[in-house]
VEXLO-849387 format. One record per residue: residue in one letter; y, x negated, z negated of N, C-alpha, C, O in turn. Coordinates in Angstrom, 3 decimals, m for minus. Each point is the difference from the previous one (the first is absolute). Layout:
BEGIN
 rest      n.Y      n.X      n.Z     ca.Y     ca.X     ca.Z      c.Y      c.X      c.Z      o.Y      o.X      o.Z
    A        Y        X        Z        Y        X        Z        Y        X        Z        Y        X        Z
...
# end
This chain:
BEGIN
 rest      n.Y      n.X      n.Z     ca.Y     ca.X     ca.Z      c.Y      c.X      c.Z      o.Y      o.X      o.Z
    M   38.420   48.341    7.298   m0.564   m1.315   m0.123   m1.507    0.071    0.212   m0.684    0.903   m0.483
    A    0.210   m1.865    1.205   m1.433   m0.065    0.266   m0.696   m0.786   m1.104    0.511   m1.009   m0.486
    K   m1.684    1.493    0.104   m0.778   m0.703   m1.019   m0.737   m1.167    0.639   m0.481    0.084    1.130
    K    0.408   m1.169   m1.881   m0.727   m1.166    0.488   m1.492    0.243   m0.184   m0.446    0.504   m1.030
    K   m0.308   m0.875    2.052   m1.445    0.143   m0.085   m0.577   m1.202   m0.741    0.395   m1.143    0.227
    K   m1.337    1.432   m1.117   m0.694   m1.078   m0.682   m1.251   m0.323    0.796   m0.774    0.887    0.360
    H    0.596   m2.138   m0.098   m1.163   m0.424    0.764   m1.098   m0.437   m0.960    0.181   m0.915   m0.803
    S   m1.310    1.582    0.902   m1.109   m0.307   m0.907   m0.625   m1.355    0.323   m0.537   m0.657   m0.892
    Y    0.600    0.228    2.161   m0.619   m1.276    0.341    0.717   m1.171   m0.653   m0.613   m1.050   m0.192
    V    1.888    1.189   m0.158    0.721   m1.065   m0.689   m0.582   m0.194   m1.398   m0.204   m1.130   m0.445
    N   m0.061    2.236   m0.241   m0.589   m0.089   m1.334   m1.393   m0.616    0.056   m0.370   m0.784   m0.873
    I   m0.398    1.134    1.892   m1.341   m0.554    0.153    0.077   m1.504    0.217   m0.771   m0.750   m0.599
    K    1.689    0.302    1.443    0.145   m1.438    0.261    0.426   m0.747   m1.256   m0.484   m1.102   m0.259
    I    1.378    1.685   m0.519    0.455   m0.652   m1.231   m1.141   m0.091   m1.001   m0.166   m1.031   m0.652
    N   m0.626    2.095    0.519   m1.144   m0.021   m0.911   m1.021   m1.040    0.444   m0.561   m0.713   m0.832
    N    0.318    0.621    2.127   m0.943   m0.996    0.508    0.513   m1.412   m0.255   m0.777   m0.894   m0.337
    L    2.072    0.691    0.495    0.589   m1.310   m0.257   m0.140   m0.377   m1.469   m0.317   m1.144   m0.326
    D    0.556    2.109   m0.560   m0.179   m0.257   m1.435   m1.442   m0.377   m0.315   m0.247   m0.910   m0.793
    N   m0.702    1.602    1.407   m1.416   m0.312   m0.211   m0.331   m1.406    0.488   m0.734   m0.730   m0.666
    L    1.267    0.348    1.819   m0.245   m1.344    0.524    0.581   m1.083   m0.908   m0.621   m1.041   m0.218
    I    1.803    1.293   m0.301    0.627   m0.964   m0.905   m0.836   m0.157   m1.258   m0.210   m1.114   m0.480
    E   m0.268    2.234   m0.053   m0.828   m0.043   m1.214   m1.309   m0.747    0.251   m0.430   m0.791   m0.839
    K   m0.208    1.034    1.989   m1.236   m0.704    0.337    0.253   m1.488    0.186   m0.823   m0.824   m0.399
    G    1.957    0.473    1.003    0.354   m1.404    0.182    0.180   m0.710   m1.335   m0.418   m1.148   m0.151
    K    1.029    1.811   m0.808    0.176   m0.594   m1.326   m1.346   m0.229   m0.671   m0.228   m1.052   m0.597
    K   m0.665    2.035    0.694   m1.326   m0.149   m0.599   m0.760   m1.138    0.662   m0.644   m0.797   m0.682
    W    0.713    0.715    2.011   m0.685   m1.067    0.737    0.512   m1.356   m0.450   m0.779   m0.927   m0.220
    H    2.104    0.817    0.083    0.613   m1.266   m0.414   m0.449   m0.381   m1.410   m0.308   m1.165   m0.254
    E    0.267    2.136   m0.669   m0.419   m0.286   m1.373   m1.445   m0.473   m0.046   m0.323   m0.942   m0.724
    I   m0.543    1.585    1.490   m1.413   m0.381    0.022   m0.156   m1.413    0.547   m0.740   m0.806   m0.564
    H    1.430    0.504    1.653   m0.165   m1.302    0.638    0.706   m1.122   m0.755   m0.370   m1.164    0.151
    E    1.372    1.487   m0.958    0.621   m1.019   m0.844   m0.997   m0.489   m1.036   m0.058   m1.194   m0.296
    K   m0.729    2.113   m0.258   m0.994   m0.368   m1.005   m1.133   m0.810    0.612   m0.578   m0.854   m0.671
    E    0.254    1.108    1.928   m1.128   m0.647    0.656    0.404   m1.237    0.796   m0.852   m0.613    0.644
    K    2.124    0.231   m0.670    0.506   m1.092    0.842   m0.690   m1.323   m0.295   m0.290   m0.760    0.924
    W    0.022    0.471   m2.192   m0.627   m1.277   m0.350   m1.394   m0.100    0.584   m0.446   m1.095    0.343
    K   m0.258    2.221   m0.222   m1.333   m0.027    0.589    0.080   m0.389    1.478   m0.837   m0.757    0.489
    L    1.831    1.269    0.211    0.155   m0.317    1.413    0.307   m1.480    0.202   m0.494   m0.609    0.949
    K    1.292    0.033   m1.818    0.309   m1.431    0.124   m1.248   m0.838   m0.197   m0.190   m0.998    0.695
    G   m0.665    1.387   m1.634   m1.244   m0.726   m0.224   m0.919    0.060    1.201   m0.636   m0.992    0.357
    I    0.566    2.159    0.268   m0.835    0.154    1.190    0.535   m0.861    1.137   m0.776   m0.631    0.719
    R    2.073    0.601   m0.554    0.598   m0.828    1.055   m0.246   m1.477   m0.259   m0.265   m0.764    0.928
    F    0.351    0.365   m2.189   m0.216   m1.395   m0.382   m1.419   m0.434    0.352   m0.185   m1.044    0.626
    W   m0.824    1.830   m1.019   m1.387   m0.361    0.287   m0.311    0.141    1.475   m0.799   m0.767    0.538
    G    1.412    1.727    0.122   m0.217    0.160    1.438    0.519   m1.191    0.783   m0.642   m0.455    0.948
    F    1.809   m0.054   m1.344    0.549   m1.180    0.663   m0.884   m1.210   m0.241   m0.256   m0.773    0.924
    G   m0.216    0.597   m2.159   m0.869   m1.129   m0.324   m1.300    0.060    0.772   m0.510   m1.022    0.461
    S   m0.024    2.222   m0.322   m1.245    0.184    0.745    0.210   m0.344    1.475   m0.818   m0.695    0.602
    S    1.902    1.179   m0.034    0.290   m0.285    1.407    0.200   m1.489    0.231   m0.502   m0.562    0.974
    L    1.232   m0.064   m1.868    0.243   m1.437    0.115   m1.306   m0.786   m0.104   m0.222   m0.947    0.755
    A   m0.637    1.343   m1.687   m1.285   m0.684   m0.159   m0.869    0.164    1.247   m0.667   m0.946    0.419
    I    0.671    2.138    0.174   m0.797    0.241    1.209    0.477   m0.886    1.142   m0.812   m0.594    0.709
    V    2.109    0.505   m0.531    0.554   m0.821    1.083   m0.309   m1.480   m0.229   m0.451   m0.693    0.912
    L    0.698    0.211   m2.140   m0.279   m1.406   m0.302   m1.470   m0.329    0.203   m0.334   m1.046    0.557
    S   m0.544    1.930   m1.005   m1.432   m0.231    0.116   m0.446   m0.009    1.452   m0.780   m0.861    0.408
    Y    1.274    1.819    0.376   m0.433    0.061    1.396    0.503   m1.203    0.797   m0.712   m0.523    0.858
    V    1.937    0.089   m1.142    0.539   m1.179    0.693   m0.804   m1.237   m0.367   m0.263   m0.846    0.855
    K   m0.126    0.733   m2.108   m0.734   m1.185   m0.463   m1.464    0.010    0.441   m0.515   m1.026    0.446
    N   m0.174    2.196   m0.568   m1.446    0.056    0.216   m0.426    0.662    1.313   m1.135   m0.197    0.431
    S    1.980    0.953    0.197   m0.330    0.775    1.211   m1.222    0.902   m0.224   m0.852    0.130    0.879
    S    0.779    0.483   m2.047   m1.120    0.869   m0.350    0.529    1.296   m0.614    0.758   m0.021   m0.970
    I   m1.167    1.139    1.547    0.431    1.292   m0.526   m0.634    0.257   m1.365    0.646    0.559   m0.885
    F   m1.909   m0.964    0.706   m0.668    0.196   m1.287    0.779   m0.676   m1.134    0.284    0.629   m1.020
    W    0.061   m1.912    1.200    0.727   m0.704   m1.046    1.411    0.546   m0.172    0.548   m0.031   m1.102
    A    0.037    0.529    2.175    1.327    0.613   m0.106   m0.058    1.244   m0.894    0.905    0.235   m0.801
    I   m1.970    0.555    0.941   m0.154    1.197   m0.841   m0.229   m0.404   m1.454    0.609    0.570   m0.905
    V   m1.480   m1.546    0.678   m0.274   m0.459   m1.369    1.275   m0.542   m0.640    0.299    0.327   m1.148
    H    0.440   m1.134    1.861    1.235   m0.564   m0.541    1.086    1.060   m0.150    0.855   m0.114   m0.878
    G   m0.879    1.148    1.728    0.929    1.114   m0.162   m0.249    0.748   m1.293    0.943    0.465   m0.641
    I   m2.197   m0.343    0.253   m0.336    0.651   m1.272    0.482   m0.860   m1.169    0.490    0.522   m1.002
    L   m0.632   m1.828    1.136    0.472   m0.902   m1.064    1.523   m0.142   m0.007    0.581   m0.383   m1.015
    S    0.049    0.680    2.107    1.446   m0.011    0.257    0.741   m1.188   m0.610   m0.145   m1.118    0.494
    W    0.939    1.323   m1.556    0.870   m1.045   m0.513   m0.768   m1.204   m0.525    0.520   m1.115    0.015
    V   m1.735    1.318   m0.473   m0.815   m1.129   m0.464   m0.225   m0.969    1.157    0.136   m1.212   m0.165
    Y   m0.478    1.745    1.327   m0.218   m0.862    1.166    1.298   m0.634    0.487    0.007   m1.165    0.399
    V    1.086    1.915   m0.427    1.289   m0.551    0.442    0.384   m1.193   m0.868    0.412   m1.037    0.520
    I   m0.541    1.175   m1.824    0.326   m1.100   m0.909   m0.955   m1.178    0.223    0.425   m1.156   m0.012
    Y   m1.707    1.449    0.213   m0.976   m1.059    0.282    0.393   m0.770    1.256   m0.055   m1.230    0.015
    R    0.453    1.947    1.046    0.391   m0.673    1.249    1.218   m0.882   m0.215    0.072   m1.098    0.554
    I    0.878    1.556   m1.345    1.200   m0.802   m0.265   m0.383   m1.279   m0.738    0.458   m1.086    0.354
    V   m1.294    1.218   m1.376   m0.424   m1.164   m0.787   m0.754   m0.998    0.879    0.267   m1.201   m0.053
    V   m1.206    1.694    0.857   m0.828   m0.884    0.826    0.820   m0.614    1.142   m0.102   m1.204    0.238
    D    0.896    1.985    0.458    0.743   m0.506    1.143    1.092   m0.988   m0.374    0.281   m0.923    0.764
    Y    0.338    1.099   m1.923    1.093   m0.868   m0.405   m0.420   m1.045   m1.030    0.848   m0.725   m0.520
    N   m2.149    0.636    0.217   m0.529   m0.990   m0.941    0.813   m0.046   m1.289    0.475   m1.063   m0.398
    L   m0.320    2.183   m0.237    0.846    0.084   m1.189   m0.593   m0.702   m1.221    0.753   m0.476   m0.850
    F   m2.075    0.397    0.740   m0.603   m0.575   m1.194   m0.702   m1.320    0.260   m0.987   m0.309   m0.667
    K    1.471   m0.476    1.617   m0.603   m1.312    0.280    0.964   m1.085   m0.320   m0.318   m1.177    0.167
# end
């Protein structure tokens, strides 16, 4: 009977796969804890982008678009109130 040869590269691949799985779990745990921060950044980023677009369409000025982008949601709400005459 012939002896079966053990291939060392199979063990190396399995060890590397285990390491990748472990790193993936750690990455997932870290990003689960930080997920709320990412949502906040997306929320303010969207508000800033919306304010820049609204400002540029209304004023045709890059300076005011930048200023209103910094104010973000404050300017968006102001535009809604003014454009739709909510308090008149």
